[in-house]
C-alpha positions as CSV (number, residue, x, y, z in Angstrom):
1,M,108.4,54.4,104.7
2,N,109.1,52.1,107.3
3,A,110.0,48.8,105.4
4,S,109.4,46.3,108.2
5,I,105.4,47.2,108.5
6,E,103.1,45.1,109.5
7,I,99.6,44.1,108.1
8,G,97.2,42.9,110.6
9,I,93.4,42.2,111.1
10,D,91.0,43.4,113.3
11,N,87.6,41.6,114.2
12,F,84.8,42.6,116.7
13,V,83.4,39.1,116.2
14,A,80.0,40.5,115.3
15,A,76.6,38.2,114.8
16,V,76.9,37.0,111.3
17,T,74.2,36.1,108.3
18,D,75.5,33.9,105.7
19,P,74.3,35.6,102.5
20,T,74.3,32.5,100.5
21,D,71.1,30.9,102.7
22,G,70.2,33.9,104.6
23,R,70.5,32.3,107.7
24,A,72.0,33.8,111.2
25,V,75.2,31.9,111.8
26,P,74.6,30.1,115.3
27,P,77.1,31.8,118.0
28,A,79.3,28.7,118.6
29,D,79.7,28.3,114.6
30,Q,80.9,31.6,114.7
31,M,83.2,31.4,117.1
32,Q,84.5,28.4,115.3
33,H,84.4,30.7,112.1
34,V,86.6,33.4,113.8
35,L,89.6,30.7,115.4
36,A,89.4,29.5,111.6
37,E,89.9,32.8,110.3
38,V,92.7,33.5,112.9
39,V,94.5,30.2,111.5
40,A,94.1,31.2,108.0
41,A,95.6,34.4,108.9
42,D,98.9,33.1,110.3
43,R,99.2,30.5,107.6
44,A,98.7,33.2,105.0
45,G,101.8,35.7,106.4
46,V,99.6,38.2,108.1
47,H,101.6,39.4,111.4
48,T,99.0,40.3,114.0
49,F,95.1,39.8,114.5
50,G,93.4,41.7,117.2
51,I,89.8,41.2,118.7
52,G,87.7,43.8,119.9
53,E,85.8,44.3,123.3
54,H,82.4,45.0,123.2
55,H,79.3,44.5,125.9
56,R,76.1,44.5,123.7
57,E,73.7,42.3,121.8
58,G,74.8,41.4,118.2
59,F,79.1,41.0,119.2
60,L,80.5,38.0,120.8
61,D,83.7,39.3,121.9
62,S,82.9,40.8,125.6
63,A,86.0,38.2,126.8
64,P,88.7,39.2,123.9
65,V,91.3,37.1,125.7
66,T,89.4,33.5,125.7
67,I,89.5,34.3,122.0
68,L,92.9,35.0,121.8
69,A,94.0,31.9,124.4
70,A,92.1,29.7,121.7
71,A,93.6,30.9,118.9
72,A,97.4,30.9,120.4
73,A,97.0,26.8,120.7
74,L,95.9,26.9,117.3
75,T,98.7,29.2,115.6
76,E,102.4,29.6,115.3
77,R,103.7,32.9,114.4
78,I,100.7,35.5,114.2
79,R,101.0,38.2,117.0
80,L,97.7,38.2,119.2
81,R,96.2,41.2,120.6
82,S,93.4,43.2,121.8
83,A,91.7,45.8,119.6
84,V,90.8,47.3,121.9
85,T,90.6,46.6,125.9
86,V,88.2,48.7,127.3
87,L,90.8,49.6,130.2
88,S,88.5,52.4,131.6
89,A,85.9,49.5,132.7
90,D,88.3,46.8,133.7
91,D,90.5,46.3,136.6
92,P,94.5,46.4,135.3
93,V,95.7,43.5,137.5
94,R,92.9,41.3,136.1
95,V,94.1,42.8,132.6
96,F,97.6,42.0,133.0
97,E,97.0,38.7,134.7
98,N,95.1,37.6,131.9
99,Y,97.5,38.9,129.0
100,A,100.3,37.4,130.6
101,T,98.6,34.2,130.5
102,L,98.1,34.6,127.0
103,D,101.6,35.4,126.5
104,L,102.6,31.9,128.4
105,I,100.2,30.1,126.5
106,S,101.6,31.5,122.6
107,Q,105.1,31.7,123.7
108,G,105.4,35.6,123.6
109,R,102.8,36.4,121.2
110,A,100.5,38.6,123.3
111,E,100.0,42.3,122.7
112,L,97.5,44.8,124.2
113,V,96.3,47.7,122.6
114,V,93.9,49.5,125.3
115,G,91.6,52.2,125.0
116,R,88.4,54.1,126.3
117,G,86.1,52.3,124.0
118,S,83.9,54.1,121.6
119,F,80.6,52.5,123.2
120,T,79.8,53.2,127.1
121,E,77.6,50.6,128.1
122,A,80.6,48.8,130.1
123,F,80.5,51.8,132.4
124,G,77.2,51.1,133.9
125,L,77.2,47.3,133.4
126,F,80.4,47.4,135.8
127,G,78.8,49.8,137.9
128,L,81.2,52.8,136.8
129,D,80.6,56.5,136.6
130,L,80.7,57.8,133.0
131,A,81.5,61.2,134.0
132,D,85.0,59.3,135.4
133,Y,85.3,58.4,131.8
134,D,88.9,60.2,131.1
135,E,90.3,59.6,134.9
136,L,89.4,56.2,134.8
137,F,91.4,55.5,131.8
138,E,94.5,57.9,132.9
139,E,94.6,55.9,136.0
140,K,93.9,52.3,135.2
141,L,97.0,52.8,132.6
142,D,99.4,54.4,134.9
143,L,98.8,50.9,137.1
144,L,98.7,49.0,133.9
145,L,102.2,50.1,133.3
146,H,103.5,49.9,137.0
147,L,102.6,46.5,136.7
148,R,104.5,45.5,133.6
149,E,107.7,46.9,135.5
150,D,107.3,45.3,138.7
151,A,105.7,42.0,139.8
152,H,105.4,43.5,143.5
153,P,104.3,47.2,142.7
154,H,103.5,50.2,145.4
155,W,100.7,52.0,144.0
156,T,97.6,54.3,145.0
157,G,94.9,55.7,142.9
158,R,91.5,56.8,143.5
159,H,89.3,54.1,141.5
160,R,90.7,51.0,143.0
161,A,92.2,49.8,146.3
162,P,96.1,50.5,146.7
163,L,98.5,47.9,146.0
164,T,101.4,47.6,148.8
165,G,103.8,44.8,147.4
166,Q,101.2,42.2,146.7
167,G,102.7,39.6,143.9
168,V,100.9,40.1,140.3
169,F,101.4,36.7,138.6
170,P,102.0,35.3,136.4
171,R,104.5,37.3,134.7
172,P,104.6,37.0,130.4
173,V,107.2,35.2,128.4
174,Q,108.2,38.8,127.2
175,Q,110.2,41.0,129.3
176,R,107.7,43.9,128.5
177,L,104.6,42.8,127.4
178,P,103.6,45.3,124.4
179,I,101.2,47.8,125.4
180,W,99.8,50.1,122.6
181,V,97.4,53.0,123.0
182,G,94.2,53.1,120.8
183,V,93.6,56.8,119.9
184,G,90.4,58.3,118.0
185,G,90.8,62.0,117.2
186,T,91.4,63.8,120.5
187,P,94.8,65.5,120.7
188,S,95.3,65.2,124.8
189,S,95.1,61.8,123.8
190,F,98.1,61.8,121.0
191,V,100.2,63.8,123.6
192,R,99.6,61.4,126.5
193,A,100.9,58.2,124.4
194,G,103.6,60.8,123.1
195,V,105.0,61.4,126.8
196,L,104.6,57.8,127.9
197,G,106.5,56.8,125.0
198,L,103.9,54.0,124.1
199,P,103.1,52.7,120.6
200,L,99.7,54.6,119.1
201,M,97.3,52.8,117.1
202,V,95.0,55.6,115.7
203,A,91.7,54.4,114.4
204,I,90.8,55.9,111.2
205,I,87.3,55.3,110.1
206,G,86.0,58.6,108.4
207,G,87.4,61.6,106.6
208,D,91.2,62.1,104.9
209,P,93.7,59.9,106.6
210,S,96.2,62.9,105.8
211,R,94.1,65.0,108.4
212,F,95.7,63.0,111.0
213,R,99.1,63.7,110.3
214,P,99.1,67.0,112.7
215,L,98.0,64.9,115.2
216,V,100.9,62.1,114.4
217,D,103.3,64.8,114.6
218,L,102.1,66.0,118.0
219,Y,102.7,62.6,119.3
220,R,106.0,62.3,117.9
221,E,107.1,65.7,119.3
222,A,105.5,65.2,122.8
223,G,107.4,61.9,122.7
224,R,110.9,63.7,121.5
225,R,110.5,66.1,124.0
226,A,109.8,63.6,127.1
227,G,113.2,61.9,126.1
228,H,112.0,59.0,124.2
229,P,113.4,57.7,121.1
230,A,112.3,58.2,117.6
231,D,112.3,54.1,117.1
232,Q,110.1,53.6,120.0
233,L,107.3,55.9,119.1
234,A,105.7,53.6,116.6
235,V,102.6,54.7,114.7
236,G,99.6,52.1,113.7
237,V,96.7,52.5,111.8
238,H,93.5,50.9,112.4
239,A,91.1,51.2,109.1
240,I,87.7,49.7,107.5
241,G,89.0,47.3,104.9
242,F,88.9,44.1,102.9
243,V,90.4,42.5,99.9
244,G,88.9,40.7,97.1
245,E,90.1,39.2,93.6
246,T,88.9,42.7,92.4
247,D,87.7,46.3,93.2
248,Q,84.4,45.6,92.4
249,L,84.2,42.1,94.0
250,A,85.5,43.2,97.3
251,A,83.2,46.1,97.6
252,D,80.2,44.2,96.8
253,A,81.3,41.4,99.5
254,F,81.9,43.8,101.7
255,Y,78.9,46.1,101.6
256,P,75.9,44.6,102.6
257,G,77.5,43.3,106.4
258,H,79.3,47.1,106.4
259,A,75.7,48.8,105.7
260,E,73.7,46.8,108.0
261,L,76.0,46.9,111.0
262,F,76.7,50.8,110.8
263,T,73.1,51.8,109.7
264,R,72.2,50.1,113.2
265,I,74.7,51.7,115.1
266,G,74.3,54.7,113.3
267,A,70.6,54.8,114.7
268,E,71.6,54.8,118.1
269,R,73.7,57.9,117.6
270,G,71.4,59.9,115.4
271,F,73.3,59.2,112.0
272,G,71.4,58.5,108.7
273,P,71.6,55.3,107.1
274,V,74.9,53.9,105.2
275,T,74.4,54.3,101.4
276,R,76.1,53.0,98.8
277,A,77.4,56.1,97.3
278,G,78.9,57.3,100.6
279,Y,80.5,54.1,101.0
280,D,81.9,53.9,97.3
281,A,83.3,57.6,98.2
282,Q,84.9,56.8,101.3
283,R,87.0,53.8,99.4
284,G,87.8,56.1,96.7
285,P,91.0,57.9,96.5
286,G,91.5,60.3,99.9
287,G,89.1,58.1,101.8
288,P,89.5,56.1,104.6
289,F,88.2,52.6,103.6
290,V,90.8,50.4,102.3
291,I,88.6,47.8,100.2
292,G,89.6,46.4,96.8
293,S,92.0,44.3,94.8
294,P,95.6,43.3,96.2
295,D,97.1,46.1,94.3
296,T,94.7,48.8,95.3
297,V,94.8,47.5,99.1
298,A,98.6,47.8,99.1
299,E,98.6,51.1,97.3
300,K,96.1,52.8,99.9
301,I,98.2,51.2,102.5
302,T,101.4,52.6,101.6
303,D,99.8,55.9,100.3
304,I,98.3,56.5,104.1
305,S,101.7,55.6,105.4
306,T,103.6,58.0,103.7
307,A,100.9,60.9,104.4
308,L,101.5,59.8,108.0
309,G,105.2,60.1,107.9
310,G,105.5,56.2,108.1
311,V,103.6,53.7,110.0
312,S,104.8,50.5,112.0
313,R,101.6,48.2,111.6
314,F,98.6,48.9,109.6
315,T,95.4,46.4,110.5
316,L,92.0,46.2,108.4
317,Q,89.1,46.2,110.4
318,M,87.1,43.4,108.8
319,T,84.5,42.8,110.9
320,S,81.0,42.2,108.6
321,S,77.4,41.2,109.8
322,V,76.6,39.7,106.4
323,M,79.1,37.6,104.9
324,A,79.8,34.1,103.6
325,H,82.6,32.3,105.6
326,A,84.7,31.2,102.4
327,T,84.6,34.6,101.2
328,M,86.1,35.8,104.7
329,L,88.8,33.1,104.3
330,R,89.8,34.0,100.9
331,S,90.0,37.9,101.3
332,I,92.3,36.9,104.5
333,E,94.6,34.6,102.0
334,L,94.7,37.5,99.6
335,L,95.6,40.0,102.4
336,G,98.5,37.5,103.6
337,T,99.9,36.4,100.3
338,E,99.4,39.3,97.9
339,V,98.8,42.6,100.0
340,V,101.9,41.7,102.2
341,P,104.6,41.7,99.5
342,R,103.3,44.2,97.6
343,V,103.5,46.6,100.6
344,H,106.8,45.1,101.7
345,A,108.0,45.8,97.8
346,A,106.8,49.4,97.9
347,A,108.4,49.8,101.2
348,V,111.9,48.8,99.7
349,A,111.9,50.8,96.7
350,A,110.9,54.0,98.3
């Protein structure tokens, strides 16, 4: 296990109902709540905070870099990143410019996690053909990596005009803007990240996390064969999670919003509604959810890391559409002040 494992939070900025009065939180208030959550995470010692990207009703994160820039001005240490940037549906030049600017505002704390996204509405919205789903991502990732290395790149592709040495500015504070690749369960995605020598963020939202070990091994082997050093081939995990004073309090606080959000999304995809029995099974041993007391959450993070051969970063997807702001702030505080030290202590003892 990696003694320097980082603990983070991911937020998709879903519309929220406050269970204390049953009222929908106004979008402007919810955005202030999100910024307060990033500040709380920074103060509690959480290492990294990610904002997702969605282009649909019920979410407020269509412009994640804007939210991250606001958070950068309010925080001091926490690393700020996308979770994930839907690169297939964006222009890599604008993506690089935006995150380089965020890096300047944050004084070197910006990162990107790029992926193809689990929703498809951005393709039609921006006039792209969903049939080009994979080709768009591969080509645009190639351009983004060129932009990271060269302020005046020469590059040609099929889906945008070529670059012939035009300058792409500003340049970030960090010599190389960190770019992670977000993946689900497609083997070719793991191999591609390994060949490129890019750090990997694995989204584990269903099933036993240990089933991802062969894919993580595939990533590491592809990276080794491509000549990349082992310490460059970092692995991160993104999992649904929440921390409470006890296992029961954590489970009860997180369930209503989780059930509402995933039942709504599942209906679009032909899945049945979320049930409490299914939810409880998934937060149990061998399940993918990391929900419970600080001891339970720390132990599960440690167990999943061990099962995957060691991870460098573990982020909790704490988005909930039914949640009191004070309850979320307390969970963040517990994650930073109670879970982080326990995970590090377990790593040192291993």
